[in-house]
N, CA and C atoms as a LAMMPS dump frame, in Angstrom:
ITEM: TIMESTEP
0
ITEM: NUMBER OF ATOMS
336
ITEM: BOX BOUNDS ff ff ff
-5.0000000000000000e+02 5.0000000000000000e+02
-5.0000000000000000e+02 5.0000000000000000e+02
-5.0000000000000000e+02 5.0000000000000000e+02
ITEM: ATOMS id mol type element x y z
1 1 1 N -228.062 -216.761 -245.555
2 1 2 C -228.563 -218.018 -246.355
3 1 3 C -227.416 -218.716 -246.875
4 2 1 N -226.306 -218.091 -247.403
5 2 2 C -225.326 -218.708 -248.209
6 2 3 C -224.319 -219.68 -246.854
7 3 1 N -224.507 -219.198 -245.784
8 3 2 C -223.403 -220.215 -244.744
9 3 3 C -224.243 -221.67 -244.857
10 4 1 N -225.687 -221.888 -245.041
11 4 2 C -226.121 -223.127 -245.209
12 4 3 C -225.687 -224.082 -246.251
13 5 1 N -225.389 -223.387 -247.348
14 5 2 C -225.071 -224.197 -248.561
15 5 3 C -223.65 -224.591 -248.172
16 6 1 N -222.615 -223.692 -247.946
17 6 2 C -221.434 -224.325 -247.604
18 6 3 C -221.179 -225.704 -246.803
19 7 1 N -222.112 -225.79 -245.81
20 7 2 C -222.084 -226.72 -244.847
21 7 3 C -222.549 -227.901 -245.621
22 8 1 N -223.662 -227.795 -246.311
23 8 2 C -224.137 -228.875 -246.934
24 8 3 C -223.342 -229.539 -248.016
25 9 1 N -222.508 -228.666 -248.895
26 9 2 C -221.552 -229.309 -249.769
27 9 3 C -220.678 -229.877 -248.855
28 10 1 N -220.001 -229.52 -247.751
29 10 2 C -218.792 -230.112 -247.042
30 10 3 C -219.193 -231.585 -246.754
31 11 1 N -220.401 -231.828 -246.067
32 11 2 C -221.337 -232.882 -245.78
33 11 3 C -221.288 -234.005 -246.808
34 12 1 N -221.438 -233.117 -248.019
35 12 2 C -221.916 -234.259 -249.213
36 12 3 C -220.648 -235.118 -249.322
37 13 1 N -219.549 -234.729 -249.46
38 13 2 C -218.279 -235.028 -249.671
39 13 3 C -217.744 -236.313 -248.743
40 14 1 N -217.879 -236.161 -247.669
41 14 2 C -217.223 -237.183 -246.384
42 14 3 C -218.587 -237.78 -245.752
43 15 1 N -218.347 -238.724 -245.148
44 15 2 C -219.341 -239.287 -244.242
45 15 3 C -219.101 -238.581 -243.142
46 16 1 N -220.258 -238.365 -242.239
47 16 2 C -220.336 -237.596 -241.077
48 16 3 C -219.894 -238.311 -239.872
49 17 1 N -219.424 -237.81 -238.883
50 17 2 C -218.728 -238.597 -237.627
51 17 3 C -219.866 -239.818 -237.259
52 18 1 N -219.3 -240.923 -237.084
53 18 2 C -220.098 -242.25 -236.614
54 18 3 C -220.591 -242.879 -237.725
55 19 1 N -220.642 -242.517 -238.904
56 19 2 C -220.933 -243.076 -240.208
57 19 3 C -219.6 -244.019 -240.906
58 20 1 N -219.65 -245.313 -241.148
59 20 2 C -218.668 -245.931 -241.893
60 20 3 C -218.637 -245.747 -243.125
61 21 1 N -217.529 -245.544 -243.808
62 21 2 C -217.274 -245.675 -245.341
63 21 3 C -217.847 -246.903 -245.849
64 22 1 N -218.777 -246.653 -247.142
65 22 2 C -219.355 -247.702 -247.747
66 22 3 C -218.315 -248.721 -248.06
67 23 1 N -217.159 -248.197 -249.049
68 23 2 C -216.063 -248.928 -249.592
69 23 3 C -215.522 -249.612 -248.431
70 24 1 N -215.126 -249.212 -247.046
71 24 2 C -214.731 -249.859 -246.304
72 24 3 C -215.613 -250.989 -245.907
73 25 1 N -216.936 -250.798 -245.579
74 25 2 C -217.794 -251.864 -245.109
75 25 3 C -218.026 -253.043 -246.461
76 26 1 N -217.722 -252.853 -247.393
77 26 2 C -217.746 -253.728 -248.509
78 26 3 C -216.603 -254.563 -248.416
79 27 1 N -215.266 -254.191 -247.912
80 27 2 C -213.746 -255.092 -247.935
81 27 3 C -214.427 -255.895 -246.549
82 28 1 N -214.858 -255.149 -245.746
83 28 2 C -215.218 -256.072 -244.312
84 28 3 C -216.107 -257.212 -244.583
85 29 1 N -217.001 -257.142 -245.433
86 29 2 C -218.082 -257.701 -245.842
87 29 3 C -217.335 -259.156 -246.548
88 30 1 N -216.507 -258.654 -247.552
89 30 2 C -215.867 -259.577 -248.408
90 30 3 C -214.844 -260.507 -247.667
91 31 1 N -214.3 -260.044 -246.831
92 31 2 C -213.348 -260.961 -245.751
93 31 3 C -214.056 -261.861 -245.118
94 32 1 N -215.143 -261.334 -244.383
95 32 2 C -215.968 -262.065 -243.585
96 32 3 C -216.385 -263.002 -244.238
97 33 1 N -217.025 -263.007 -245.383
98 33 2 C -217.262 -263.897 -246.565
99 33 3 C -216.589 -265.015 -246.742
100 34 1 N -215.28 -264.393 -246.935
101 34 2 C -214.22 -265.69 -247.222
102 34 3 C -213.89 -266.454 -245.825
103 35 1 N -213.767 -265.898 -244.965
104 35 2 C -213.386 -266.84 -243.464
105 35 3 C -214.412 -267.697 -243.428
106 36 1 N -215.869 -267.075 -243.653
107 36 2 C -216.609 -268.233 -243.377
108 36 3 C -216.912 -269.361 -244.474
109 37 1 N -216.488 -268.951 -245.597
110 37 2 C -216.285 -269.991 -246.902
111 37 3 C -214.991 -271.055 -246.29
112 38 1 N -214.029 -270.419 -245.838
113 38 2 C -212.86 -271.266 -245.465
114 38 3 C -213.115 -272.015 -244.364
115 39 1 N -213.696 -271.604 -243.34
116 39 2 C -213.893 -272.338 -241.86
117 39 3 C -214.846 -273.623 -242.116
118 40 1 N -216.085 -273.147 -243.147
119 40 2 C -217.202 -274.158 -243.235
120 40 3 C -217.213 -274.963 -243.973
121 41 1 N -216.665 -274.631 -245.22
122 41 2 C -216.584 -275.529 -246.574
123 41 3 C -215.076 -275.978 -246.796
124 42 1 N -214.079 -275.091 -247.117
125 42 2 C -212.989 -275.58 -247.628
126 42 3 C -212.058 -276.388 -246.711
127 43 1 N -211.939 -276.175 -245.431
128 43 2 C -211.138 -276.852 -244.415
129 43 3 C -211.765 -278.036 -243.861
130 44 1 N -212.924 -278.371 -243.707
131 44 2 C -213.346 -279.556 -243.403
132 44 3 C -213.493 -280.496 -244.431
133 45 1 N -213.442 -279.981 -246.041
134 45 2 C -213.392 -280.767 -247.04
135 45 3 C -211.789 -281.295 -247.205
136 46 1 N -210.825 -280.411 -246.72
137 46 2 C -209.72 -280.907 -247.267
138 46 3 C -209.101 -281.815 -245.979
139 47 1 N -209.952 -281.902 -244.737
140 47 2 C -209.445 -282.672 -243.814
141 47 3 C -210.041 -284.278 -244.026
142 48 1 N -211.089 -283.817 -244.713
143 48 2 C -211.614 -285.467 -245.013
144 48 3 C -210.923 -286.153 -246.033
145 49 1 N -210.502 -285.119 -247
146 49 2 C -209.897 -285.904 -248.284
147 49 3 C -208.522 -286.235 -247.988
148 50 1 N -207.703 -285.671 -246.864
149 50 2 C -206.796 -286.16 -246.37
150 50 3 C -206.676 -287.468 -245.469
151 51 1 N -207.833 -287.6 -244.852
152 51 2 C -207.941 -288.728 -243.681
153 51 3 C -208.24 -289.845 -244.969
154 52 1 N -209.093 -289.527 -246.046
155 52 2 C -209.511 -290.465 -246.803
156 52 3 C -208.12 -291.149 -247.686
157 53 1 N -207.278 -290.136 -248.11
158 53 2 C -206.001 -290.573 -248.903
159 53 3 C -205.142 -291.484 -247.914
160 54 1 N -205.178 -291.054 -246.458
161 54 2 C -204.52 -292.056 -245.462
162 54 3 C -205.304 -293.348 -245.413
163 55 1 N -206.256 -293.426 -245.384
164 55 2 C -207.094 -294.784 -245.289
165 55 3 C -206.54 -295.511 -246.595
166 56 1 N -206.804 -295.071 -247.885
167 56 2 C -206.034 -295.822 -248.824
168 56 3 C -205.072 -296.182 -249.146
169 57 1 N -204.086 -295.063 -248.546
170 57 2 C -202.739 -295.656 -248.508
171 57 3 C -202.098 -296.802 -247.706
172 58 1 N -202.995 -296.568 -246.549
173 58 2 C -202.939 -297.916 -245.496
174 58 3 C -203.637 -299.028 -245.576
175 59 1 N -204.118 -299.44 -246.881
176 59 2 C -204.999 -300.701 -247.018
177 59 3 C -203.85 -302.021 -246.945
178 60 1 N -204.282 -302.674 -246.356
179 60 2 C -203.247 -303.928 -246.741
180 60 3 C -204.164 -305.349 -246.649
181 61 1 N -203.676 -306.277 -246.991
182 61 2 C -204.211 -307.653 -247.161
183 61 3 C -204.812 -308.149 -245.901
184 62 1 N -206.087 -308.451 -245.835
185 62 2 C -206.723 -308.926 -244.678
186 62 3 C -207.839 -307.883 -243.952
187 63 1 N -207.465 -306.607 -244.522
188 63 2 C -208.257 -305.401 -243.941
189 63 3 C -209.835 -305.876 -244.066
190 64 1 N -210.696 -305.712 -243.39
191 64 2 C -211.901 -305.734 -243.701
192 64 3 C -212.535 -304.194 -243.65
193 65 1 N -213.304 -303.7 -244.769
194 65 2 C -213.456 -302.387 -245.246
195 65 3 C -215.03 -302.397 -245.856
196 66 1 N -215.763 -301.347 -245.885
197 66 2 C -216.87 -301.139 -246.503
198 66 3 C -216.711 -300.131 -247.792
199 67 1 N -217.363 -300.363 -248.832
200 67 2 C -217.285 -299.49 -250.055
201 67 3 C -218.494 -298.266 -249.852
202 68 1 N -218.161 -297.49 -250.946
203 68 2 C -219.36 -296.542 -250.776
204 68 3 C -220.643 -296.901 -251.232
205 69 1 N -220.784 -298.021 -252.059
206 69 2 C -222.079 -298.671 -252.082
207 69 3 C -222.482 -299.308 -250.972
208 70 1 N -221.848 -299.539 -249.867
209 70 2 C -222.378 -300.271 -248.92
210 70 3 C -222.01 -301.776 -248.612
211 71 1 N -221.119 -302.084 -249.585
212 71 2 C -220.51 -303.548 -249.622
213 71 3 C -219.474 -303.577 -248.778
214 72 1 N -219.604 -304.754 -247.919
215 72 2 C -218.658 -305.233 -246.756
216 72 3 C -217.699 -306.281 -247.262
217 73 1 N -216.469 -306.047 -246.974
218 73 2 C -215.69 -307.299 -247.516
219 73 3 C -214.241 -307.178 -247.047
220 74 1 N -213.406 -308.335 -247.423
221 74 2 C -212.175 -308.571 -246.613
222 74 3 C -211.144 -308.291 -247.826
223 75 1 N -210.388 -307.279 -247.665
224 75 2 C -209.15 -307.036 -248.81
225 75 3 C -208.385 -308.63 -249.094
226 76 1 N -208.343 -308.909 -250.454
227 76 2 C -207.631 -310.165 -250.605
228 76 3 C -206.511 -309.82 -251.473
229 77 1 N -206.407 -309.013 -252.284
230 77 2 C -205.415 -308.289 -253.251
231 77 3 C -205.502 -306.86 -253.409
232 78 1 N -204.117 -306.353 -253.738
233 78 2 C -204.15 -304.703 -253.761
234 78 3 C -203.536 -304.605 -255.188
235 79 1 N -203.529 -303.536 -255.73
236 79 2 C -202.644 -302.986 -256.98
237 79 3 C -202.671 -301.357 -256.705
238 80 1 N -201.967 -300.792 -257.529
239 80 2 C -202.063 -299.074 -257.537
240 80 3 C -203.389 -298.543 -257.363
241 81 1 N -204.032 -299.066 -258.309
242 81 2 C -205.542 -298.546 -258.364
243 81 3 C -206.872 -299.272 -257.71
244 82 1 N -206.491 -300.547 -257.739
245 82 2 C -207.756 -301.413 -257.521
246 82 3 C -207.283 -302.064 -256.323
247 83 1 N -208.681 -302.63 -255.752
248 83 2 C -208.612 -303.595 -254.371
249 83 3 C -209.541 -304.658 -254.583
250 84 1 N -209.345 -305.962 -254.257
251 84 2 C -210.066 -306.801 -254.583
252 84 3 C -210.757 -307.381 -253.149
253 85 1 N -211.971 -307.558 -253.063
254 85 2 C -212.478 -307.94 -251.942
255 85 3 C -213.261 -309.145 -251.741
256 86 1 N -213.21 -309.95 -250.693
257 86 2 C -213.913 -311.041 -250.896
258 86 3 C -215.135 -310.639 -250.079
259 87 1 N -216.313 -310.767 -250.53
260 87 2 C -217.449 -310.239 -250.091
261 87 3 C -218.163 -311.728 -249.306
262 88 1 N -218.247 -312.875 -249.912
263 88 2 C -218.755 -314.213 -249.392
264 88 3 C -217.494 -315.176 -249.654
265 89 1 N -217.836 -316.244 -249.279
266 89 2 C -216.606 -317.402 -249.196
267 89 3 C -216.809 -317.876 -250.901
268 90 1 N -215.565 -317.693 -251.52
269 90 2 C -215.405 -317.701 -252.983
270 90 3 C -216.045 -316.744 -253.776
271 91 1 N -216.327 -315.713 -253.123
272 91 2 C -216.641 -314.595 -254.447
273 91 3 C -215.927 -313.428 -254.193
274 92 1 N -215.271 -312.904 -255.078
275 92 2 C -214.381 -311.637 -255.007
276 92 3 C -215.276 -310.679 -255.977
277 93 1 N -214.788 -309.387 -255.594
278 93 2 C -215.444 -308.357 -256.503
279 93 3 C -214.161 -307.312 -256.601
280 94 1 N -214.022 -306.714 -257.494
281 94 2 C -212.932 -305.598 -257.982
282 94 3 C -213.322 -304.332 -257.743
283 95 1 N -212.911 -303.437 -256.74
284 95 2 C -213.436 -302.24 -256.919
285 95 3 C -212.235 -301.452 -257.02
286 96 1 N -212.275 -299.833 -257.43
287 96 2 C -211.168 -299 -257.297
288 96 3 C -211.047 -298.432 -255.919
289 97 1 N -209.775 -298.256 -255.609
290 97 2 C -209.554 -297.873 -254.095
291 97 3 C -210.203 -296.678 -253.901
292 98 1 N -210.608 -295.714 -254.523
293 98 2 C -211.295 -294.711 -254.156
294 98 3 C -212.582 -294.924 -253.623
295 99 1 N -213.239 -296.034 -254.054
296 99 2 C -214.671 -296.392 -253.485
297 99 3 C -214.449 -296.76 -252.05
298 100 1 N -213.393 -297.167 -251.589
299 100 2 C -213.412 -297.632 -250.148
300 100 3 C -213.723 -296.503 -249.288
301 101 1 N -214.938 -296.774 -248.607
302 101 2 C -215.244 -295.851 -247.58
303 101 3 C -214.826 -295.865 -246.134
304 102 1 N -214.701 -296.849 -245.633
305 102 2 C -214.083 -296.889 -244.404
306 102 3 C -213.43 -298.278 -244.095
307 103 1 N -212.579 -298.315 -243.013
308 103 2 C -211.907 -299.383 -242.517
309 103 3 C -212.712 -300.129 -241.388
310 104 1 N -213.103 -301.082 -241.212
311 104 2 C -213.968 -301.79 -240.087
312 104 3 C -213.03 -302.282 -239.298
313 105 1 N -213.27 -302.457 -237.769
314 105 2 C -212.681 -303.121 -237.011
315 105 3 C -212.552 -304.522 -237.441
316 106 1 N -211.163 -305.191 -237.045
317 106 2 C -211.07 -306.751 -237.369
318 106 3 C -212.129 -307.521 -236.668
319 107 1 N -212.64 -308.612 -237.411
320 107 2 C -213.707 -309.424 -236.721
321 107 3 C -215.033 -308.928 -237.029
322 108 1 N -215.208 -308.03 -237.69
323 108 2 C -216.317 -307.69 -238.031
324 108 3 C -217.174 -308.541 -239.178
325 109 1 N -216.504 -309.052 -239.951
326 109 2 C -216.764 -310.182 -240.882
327 109 3 C -216.597 -311.259 -240.339
328 110 1 N -217.453 -312.01 -239.988
329 110 2 C -217.438 -313.672 -239.226
330 110 3 C -217.61 -314.802 -240.346
331 111 1 N -218.529 -314.409 -241.252
332 111 2 C -218.711 -315.412 -242.156
333 111 3 C -217.694 -315.72 -242.965
334 112 1 N -216.806 -315.148 -243.444
335 112 2 C -215.824 -315.387 -244.392
336 112 3 C -214.492 -316.101 -244.216
């Protein structure tokens, strides 16, 4: 009967053939989670931020833009932090550059 006890003790310390070590599985799980986080969250957000930074840097007088609030206007003045948009004839509004959402094609605003 003592020969059964020795094999039970030997199997207790190491995983049997075909089984994965639980510590190794945890490492694979964490690496997989990190890759999912990078490709589905961090990378797309950094691409959008880079494109928005290029949009803000490329603004010029006469560009037609839409703000984050949905206001469409033509850029009349610029400085480092602010942009002044003409939203109607004789009506200008001052916005922070960060609130410019997109540049519109030329000729979108016909009434100004």
